[in-house]
N, C-alpha and C positions, 0 to 999 in steps of 0.2 A: 537460695536461689529458689524459685517458686518453679511449683510440679503443674498448675495447670495453665491454661491462657487459651483466647479464643481466637488469636493471631500470629504464631510468631514465624518473625522473619527474620527469615537469614542472612546475614552480612550487613557491617559497620559503616557501608562508604556510604558517600551523601545518597544514593539513591535509596537503600535501606535507611537510613534514617530522616528521607523524603513518605515513602510507606508510611513508617509509624507513626509520623507527624501527624499528615492526609486521615489518617485513621481514625486519628482521635477530634482533626477538628471536623468529622465528618461523624463522629459520636460516639467509637467502639472506641472507650480509658481501657476497654485489660484487656490488654493487648501487649505485645514484650519483643526485647530484639536482641538477640543473640553473636555475641563476636567474639572468634578466637582468638583475636589479639587488640591491639584496643582500636574506639572508633579511628576512620579514612585507610588503616592498616590498606595496602591492594595495589588502587590503578589514582586513588582517589588522594592521594596525602601527595602524588608530585605532579597531578597534571596541571596543565600553565592555568586555569583557571578563569578561558576566555568564557562571554555566553554572546551569541548573536540569536535573530530571529530568518534569518534565511533561510530556507528546506525547501524545495521543487514540492514538497508535502501544503497543502496548505494549510493541515489540521497538523502537520506534526511543526508549523510555523506559527498556526495558534497556539499550541501548547510552551511551546520555546518560548513564546511574547508572556504566554500565564507566568511563566518558571521566572522568567529575569525581574516583573513586576514584584512578584512576591518576596522579594530579597526584601525590601524595605519593610514588609510586613512579618517578616521574619524577628529585627530586629526593633520594630515598633514592642512586636509581643515579650521577648527575650532581657532586652537590654543589651544586647550582643552586639558588635558589630561583624560584618559578612564582608569586613573591606572592603566594599564598595566602588567601584571606578565607571560610573556613568560617562565616555569617551567617544561614543558615539566610533564610526568605523565605517570605512570605504574598500569597495571591493575592485578591482577593476580590472578593464576589460582592456586587449589588447588585438582582439581580431572582433570581423562582423561578427561572427558564431557568438564569442562572449557577451559583447552589448546584446544582442540580441536576446542571447539570455535575463540578462539582467533587467533588459527592457520589459521581458513578460512579466519576469518577477515582482517589476513593480507595478503592475499594472491587477497582481491578484491583491498586492496589499493597499491598494485602492480602498476597496470593500470592506479587505477585511478591520480598515480601521488604522495601519502601522502607515507610519510615517517617515515612510525612506524617500528618497529624491533619486534621480539619474543624476549628475554631477559631470559636467564637463571637465577637458584636462587641466585648465584652467581654473576651475572651481578646487581638484584636486591640488593641485598648487597649494592654493591658501589652507585646506581642510590638513595634507600632508606633508609638508614643505621638506623632508628630506628623501620627497621619491622623487627617481629620475622615471618622468614620465613621455623618455623614447620610448615611440609605441603604442602607447596606451590612447584610444580614442577615448574613455568614456570608463563611467562607472558607478556605482552604486553607493550610495550613503546612510548609515543605516545611525541613527541616533540614538538606539538602547545600546547599543553592541556597547562590550567591555568590557572587565575583569574580578576579579573578586581573592579576598581571602579562602582558599578552600578548604583548609583546616578547620576557621572559623566560623564558614556557612554551616561545616558537617555540624558539629555540635552547635552551631545556633538552632538547625532544625532535631536538633535530640534534646536541646531543654525547651523548645516547645512541646517536644512531643509528651517528656517527663511533666510537664505543666500541664497536660492534658491528661494525664492519668499512667502513660504508658513504664513500663521497664526495661534497663538497659541494664544485660548486662553482656559482659567484657570476659577474655578470656576460658570464655566457654566453647571449643572445639567440639562440632556435631561429628558424629561418628556416623549416625546409621538414620532414616526415617522410616517408619515401618506403617502401613495405612490398615486401620482395625476396620475388622468387617461393617460398622457405621458407618464408616468414610470421614472420617476423624483421625492422626495420625499420635504417633508415639516417637520423638524427637529425643535418637538414644546421645547424649553430649558427654565428654572425659568430667564432669561435674551431677552428674544423675538423670535424669528422663525427664521429657516433659510431654505434659499430653496437650494436644492443641485440636480445636478443631478445622482452621487453615495453616495452611504454608506455606510460607513467601519466600520462593528462590531469590534472593539478592545477593548471590555469592561471588562477584562479578568474574574475578579472575579464575574463580575456583564452582564457578556454577557450570560448569560439566560435570566436579566431581560426585556437585552438592547432587545437582539430577538424575548422576547412575545411581548414588543410593536408592531414588525411588522408582527406577527399574527402565529410565528416562533421558534423551538425547538428545539434550541441547543444542541447536545449529551454530553455535560463534567459534571464536578463534581469537587468540588474541598474537598484535602485533608489536616487534619493537617500534617505540615511538621516542625519538631525540628532539630535541630543541638547547638552544644556545642563550643564555645571558650573559652582557658585557657589560667591560665596566664604566666607570664616568661617563659619560658623551657630551661636551660641551653642544654640540647642538639638541642635546635634549634637557638641560639641566637650567639653559640660560632662557630656556621659555616661560612664558607666565603661563602656560596651561601646558598640563597634561596635554600628550602629545596621542593623536585617535589613533586604534589599528587598523591596518590596512591589510588584508588583505591580496592572493599575486596570484591568482592563477597559473598564469604560464609558469613563473617560478616555484608552483605548488606548496609553496609557505602564506606563514601568518605573521603579521609583527604587531608587536606593543610598547609601551615604555615600561619596564619594571623599573622604580626607583630614581635614578639617575643616569640609568644605562635604557638598555634595548631587551628585548626577550623578542628571538624569531625561532620559530620550530617551525618542522618542514613533513611532506612525505609525499618523498621521493620513491622513485622507481625504482631500485634495487632495493625492493622493502624485506622484509625478513621476519615470519612467523615466529613464534615464541612460544616456548614450552609444545610444543607440538604432539606430547607422546603425556603431558598432564601436568597442572600447573603445580609443584612440587609444595608441601603444606607448609614447609619453614618457610617458605616464601613471606615478604609482607613490608617490612622499609628499607628493602635493599634497591638498588638501581644496578644497571645492564653495566658493562664495562663500556669506556668512551668507544666512538665507531665513528671516525672524521672520512673513512672512504667510502663509508656505507653514500654519506653526504653530499660529499665533494663538488657534485654537477651542482646541487641545487643551492649549495656553499654559492659554488664562482656567478651564478647568477640573480645572488642574494645581493653581490658586491655590486652586480652595473642597477639592479632596480633603487637597492640604498645603497650608493656610496659612502656616509659614512660611516659603515659597516668593517670597510679594511683598514678603515685607520682606529674600529676600538678593538682592542685585545676583551679575548674570551674571558668572562669571571667566574663562569660557572657550564657545564653540560647536565645535562637531567636527559638521561637513559633510562625509561622505564616499559614495561607492558598494561598496551588497555584492547579488550575485548572487543570485539566485531561479531555483527552478525554478518551471513552473507549480501543481504542487499546494505548494511551501515544501518538500518536503521530498529532500534530493538523489540525484543522480546517479552513482549508484556501479556497479561491475560491468566486467564487459566487453563491451563495446559489441557489438551483432549488428550483421552481415556480416563483421567484420573481426579475424582471428587477433589476438591478445596485442597488441588492445588493449584500454586500462582507463580508466574518468573515473571522478573523483573530483572533483566538481564542483560547484557549485550549496549547498555549504552554506554558508547564507548566517546559520547558529548553528554556528560553526565549532568554539569554547569549550567547548559543552556537545553534540556531536556527534563533534569532529575525532576525537578517537582510541578513538571503539567503528567509524568510517568507517575509520579504519585497521588496523584489526582484524579486519574483515570483509574486505575487500581483499585482503590481507596472507591472511585462512588459503584466500580465493577461488581469490589465483594460486597459492598452493604444496601447497593439501591438493585441491584441486577445489571444492571447497565448504564454505559455511559452516558455525557451529556452531546459526546462525538463521534462522528466515525472513524475510528481507533483501528482498520486494519491495518495498515499502513506498517503498524507494529504491533499486532497481535498478532502471537505465538503458534499461532493458526496456520497463517499462512505457508508454512513449512511443513509436507508432510512428513511420512515415516518410511518415503524415502529418500529423506536424504540422510545420506552419511558425512564421516570427517573429510571423506576424503574428497567429495564435493564442497565439502561448506570452504574445507583448506584455500582451493585458489580463487576459491571467486570472492571472498577473504581477501585474497591480494589482491583481487583488481577491483575490490570497492578502495581498496587502502590507496592503488596506485590513482584513480580517480578522485580523488577525496573533492579535488578542485578542479576536475576536466567538468566540459561544459557535459550538461543533463539533454539530450532531443527527444524529442516527443515517440519520435519513430525508431528511434537506438536501440538495437540489439547486441548484446553482451555477450563474448567469447567464450570466454573462460567456464571449463566444465561441459562444453558442446560438444556434439550432442551427449543427454544423459540418458530420457529416457523414451521411446522409439517406440512407434506402431507399429510393424508387419509389410505400411505401405511406404515406411521410407526411402527404403533403393529406389525402386517402382517411381514413386514421384521425386527423387531427386532425377533421379535420371529422362524425368520430363520440364525440370528445369524448377523446382521447386525452391522456394529462397524462404528458407528459412526462420521463425519465429521462434521463443518459449515460451511459455505456461505452467505454473508449477510443473517444472524441468521438462515437462514434455514438448518436445519439437514439434510444432504447431507450423504448416507452410501458408507466409504471408501472399505470395503472390508467385507463378511462373514464369520463368524468363522464357519467351521465345521472344528468335531470331536478332535482332540485334540489342534485346533490351539487357539493363544491369542483374546483371548474377548477385549484384550486392549491392543493398538499398544504401544510398549514401544519407547517411544522418544529415537533418535541418532540420528548422525550426518553418521553414515555406516548402508549398508543395513538393515532393521530392521524385527522384527520374524514376522512380515507381510509377508513377501518376498513369502512363501512359499505357503503361501493362494493366496497371490496375480498369484506367477504362475500357480495355479490348475486352476483360474480362465481366467487367457487367453490362458490355455490351450484349456475348453471347447469354447471358442468365437473361435478360429481357429478352433478346428476340429467337432465342432456342435453348438450350439447358446449357448450367454449369454443374459442379459437381465436387463437393467437397464432403473432410473426413470429419462424422460428430462425435471422434475422440474426445475432442477439448468440450464435453457436459461433463459435467457429475452427474453421475446417477445411483442411484438409491433402491432399491426391492424391499416394500413395504408389508409383510405375511404377516397372518395370524385374525384370529374370527372378532377382535379389535379393532381389526386394520383401518376399518371404514372411521371408527370414532374418535378413534385418534387422531386422523388426518384430520379430522372435522372440525378438532380440536388445535392440530400446528398450525393448520393452513384457515386464513381468514376465504378463501374464495370458496366456491362451489366443490362439490370431489362428485367424481362424475361416474354414469352408468358405466355397467361392462361396456366394451365393445369403444367407448369416449373415451376423450381427455379433455381436462380445461386447463387454465391456465388464471396462478393465484398468486395471493402475496402471502408472503411469510410475515406476519408481523411481531415485532418484542410485547415487551405487559405496556412499555408506554405506549407504544400506538406506530412505533419508529419502522420502517425496511428493513428485514436483515434476510430479507429471500424473494425471492422472485423465482416460482414452478411451476413448469408442468408436468398435472396430475394427469396419469393414466392410468384405465385399474383395467385388468384382465380377467379378475374375476372377486368378490365378493370379500375376499381373504388374499390378493395380492393386485398389487399399485409396482409400477415404479414412477420415479419423479426424474427431471432433469433441471440442473442449475448450472451453477459458474462453475467452472472444472475449478481453476484456483480457489474456490471459496469453500471445495469438500469437506477438509477436515474442520471448519470454524462452521458447516452446517452440520455435520455429524456430533460435534461438542453438542451443539444447540439440542438433536434432537434424542440424545444422551440423556441432559440432563432434563428431557422433559421424556423421560422413557413410561410405559405404561406396564401392566403384568399383561401378559398374552400376544405380545404387539413384537414383531425382529425388524429390524432397522439392519440392511447391511446394504454397506456401501458396496456400486457394484460401477466406479466408476474404466476403471481398467479390464472389469470383465466384461462388459459390453462395449460395442463401437460400429461402426460400420460408414455408411454414407450418408450426405443427403444428394438429393436432386433437386434441382427447382429451373421454373420454366416455363415456357407457354408448350415445349413440348414433353417438356416429365413425365407426363398422363403416358402418351404414346409409348418412348421410351421404358418404361416400370412394363407396358402393357406385354414388351413384346420378351422381358425375362421372365415371363409368367403365365400361368394358367387359371392363375385368380383371377376376378374381375375387379380390377384393378379401377373401373370408371364405375364403379355404383360405389364407390367408399366417398363421403362426404366431408366436408373439409372438416376437422377435431376427431374423423372415425379414427380407431386402430384396430388394426386384428393381423392374426399370425398373415404371413404369407413364403409359399416357398418362393428364392428366386435364384434359378437357375438348378443348382442342386444344392442349394442353402435354405435353413431352417432360417427363417427373418421375423421380425416384428415391426411395423412400417404404420408409424402413426403422421394423417395427413397433415402438417403444419412446415409455415418455413421461418426461421428470421429476415430471409428475403424479402417479405413482403409480397410476394409471387405465388401462383401455383404449385406445387413443394412438396415431397415428403421425402422422411426418415427413414433411414433404414439404417434396425439395431440385427447386430450379429454376435454369435462367438467369435473373440476377436483370432482363431486356428482358422476360423473361415472368411476372416476378411478378406483374403487375395484370393480365394476362388467367385466370392461376392464379385470384385471386383472386375475379373476376366468379361465377367455376363455382364454385367453392366455397360462394360469401355466398348466389349466386342457387338452391341446394340446401339449404343449413346453413339459413337465416334460419325457414323458416318448419316447419326441427322444433326452434328453440330455440339453433342455436348465438350463442353470443354470443362478441365478442369480451374478453380478459381478459391484464392488462397482468403485469408481475416482483411485484406485492405479493399478486397471490394465488397466480402460482407457486409462490413464497419458504414461501405459507399450505400449500397443498398438500403440501409435498413433506415438511411434520412430520407428516401424517398418517401417512408410512410409517416417520420417522424419518430420511430421504435425507439426506446430509451435502452441504456445497456447496464449493465449492473458495475454496482459502482462508478458510478457517472449519473447516468441520470436516476438509478433506483441507490441506496445508501440509508444505510443509521441514519444519515446528518438529515434523513426528510422521510417523509409520514405520504400515507396512500393517497389523500385529497389532496398533498401538493404536487405532487407528480400524476395522478389522474392515472393511477393504479386504482384506486377507489372504487371502480366503475366493473372490477373484477373481484371485488369484496360482497358475499352474500350475506346479505341483513336479512335477508327470509328465513333464512334456513336458523335451527333448533340446537343452536352450538355456542357454546359459551369461549368461544375461537379466542387463542391469547392476542388480545387487543383488542378486542370487540368493545371497551369504553371506552378507549380512545378514538378509537375510531370513530364511535358514536358518538361520543364527543362533537368532530369535527363535522358531521357529515350537519348538524344540528349551528355548528357556526365554525363556517367553512374557515382553513387557513386565512394566514393577509397575503401568503404569498401563491404562483402557481406559474406549474413549468408549462412553458410556450414554446413556440418555435416559428426562427426566421431567416428571412433569407436575405442574404451579408452582400452586399457590396464587394466583394473583395476582392482585391489584389491577384501576388501570389500568396501571399497566405492564408490559409483560415482558421476558424477557431478550434483549439484545440481543448480547453475548459480554464473555468476558471476567470475568463477574460469579465472584464466588470462592461454592463451594461447602461449607458447613458440616456435618463429619459429626462425632457426638457434641462438639457446641460446634468442635471447630477447624477451621480450612479445611485441608481437604485433597484440594481438584481445584478447577478454573474450569473455569465455561461456554466452551464457543464458537460457538455460535451458539443465536438462538428465536426467539420469535413467539408468535404465537396462531394454533392450526390449527379457521379456523372451523368448515371440517365437522364434525368431531367434538369442537367445541367446547370445547376445553381449549388452555391458554396451556402448551408445552410449550418445554423447555431438552433442549438437547446441551451435555454436558463429558464433558470427563475426570477419573476419579477411581480410588483406589490397586483394582486388580484381585481384590483382594481385598474387597471392601467389595460386587460389579459383584452385586445377585444380584435378586430381582423383591421389588419391596414397600420395599426402601431407603428409610427413609427419612432428608432431609437437609433441611436450607435451605438459602436462595439472595438471597444479598444486592441486592436489586433496590432503586437510588436510596435507600439506606438506613433499608429495612426488610428487614427477615426474614422473607423466604417462605416459609412452609413446601414441600415438595414429596416427590414420592416415582418412585420407579426405577421404568419399565416397562419389562417386555422384550417385551412385545406390541403394535404399531403398532395403533392405534384404527380402522385405515380400511383391507379389505383386508387381511387378517393373511395368507391362505395363499395367495395372488398370482394368488385364481382370475377378479377380473375385469382384472386385469393381463393375463393369461396364456391365457385363456380365451375 
């Protein structure tokens, strides 16, 4: 066994094999994989082997599409069979909400180039004739759906990797991983030590245990999963062609042909976590005992949906564990806080996602970044606050909802509340209806009178519409208040702080007492941050950005660290409130002896408010006159009582994130991971107006930004007023120009103050002109829309800046 390598991949399932292959495909040949048993041991060997493109996240759907198309390439490279069955598949909808979800997914697929189609019950009867269509209102057909041979596919990846120079060692058990001072790793095994520059944890069922060797906790948990294979069935073996897949969300099942019979699997409600206290090292090619009681209700429903099953005998039962992350997506990428340690685990849909995961991780490792936004599967999307006690109920919830409708406004209840601010009980008593971000409870709106105390999930305007309108009106006519806890916050100190920020941030770094807005770019010029930077002194700066991306951003800061500069994540060490609206200045002045009137737009200053020492920034994401007020969390309640006592008589009203996201549309303000993400560049989104090309600093991404300055990109972010009905743009709806899909929406909603349905989206630059008429597909309806260049509120900025 070789004793040194550039990359050591731990785990020989389909994901580990895919990572190894893609590393060689992108040019690294000095790579190896170690597996404690045989390839496919763990979850891979007993997987049902199905694959599909349907995924609520468009980047994940695209990666699944890549994975499926990759299998033919593997067969050509290796001469091995992956056992491909491209039979197509249909997902059933038995109610309006399920059908709305499928129609919305089909709309996304239009600009992604995926050839799915909405089908009627009559068409489903022809596609999948064994289906009882009672109650079915329609479905989504995907010709790419199919299944394969899990073992053959894994070995094809392995052979392709070996052909590229990789080494694979089986029956090598990893016993420890230890990092050297230079950032490289010693992988200790039962057959000797391996010195590796990089380690990839692709250990599947054992990923928790392997992660613990490096001192980290990876939030994933195995779940028991069961599927049945029937005896030969005439309705199947007498067909001329193979029967397509059928996904039945109502029955929590997936069905496909298996030989001359059928295979049906279930995501049952009375599900069961497995190996709660750790995966046994001697587990591998075993199965779990049959458990028909657990799937009794699911089987009963399946007999009604597919009557042929009731006449078919059970040939075999496959009952084994798969790992899930709390939200069901993989855990991929560089692990925050560790150098050269990579995660490729939590991938329950390995044969749909494994190829895309391998490609993204290889690009990340070799090129420094991926070709698309991978945040939906980035291991950094969970912070160091997460625990096994949180992970387990979220994984159970996700398993139970595997085939449930996913609504854009839905807030899932498991393991909540988990993290709260000192205002939680006060706001709850005031009617707060809570959402969550990065484990933190965040008020979505405040229910008053007969307004709903729970927002009903919907693809259309929800029952929180009126409450949101009321809060928006309060902000625009008087003043509103909400928390600023859900901002990511960093403190940067040291003699080299300014120089470091000038390199990390593309925008101007402000002078003392001022703040600035700046994008943060990757080396290829893509947006990886949307920051506010404030200067307390030449050696002390404060940054604010997305709360949910704090671990993602801190990882970047640590990867680009400089001597003499300290970066501290103070997201939970600094909290406070935002007050905004025409009376916000008057209210703040009543709470302090400092001169509020002299504060200019983008000023920052220390201020005593009531009894509390605060840092106040004159800026507001509402686009109105407003102030962000930061304090120690221990002082937050006292600060609240001061602001509320002075503000309530003047009409100060608490408002939540639903109102905030409506208010920003009045100004066409983009939001992080919608308009601003690694999928886009600054010039595409208009963020280049905040880049300081005049500063004498070689900031990261400068060359790419300069190139786009000389040759503007092909697409441009624009705002549209939509002639909507009862549903507004959410994201990724296609934009039709002259009858053809030429763009897509990044986000949207209803701007209550201006009374307009607003959409933001990317279209070809040559079409971006005032008054352009387009159509946007919303839930299957073509809605007329008009391009706007002037925001409907405070177009000249006189209120925000005055």
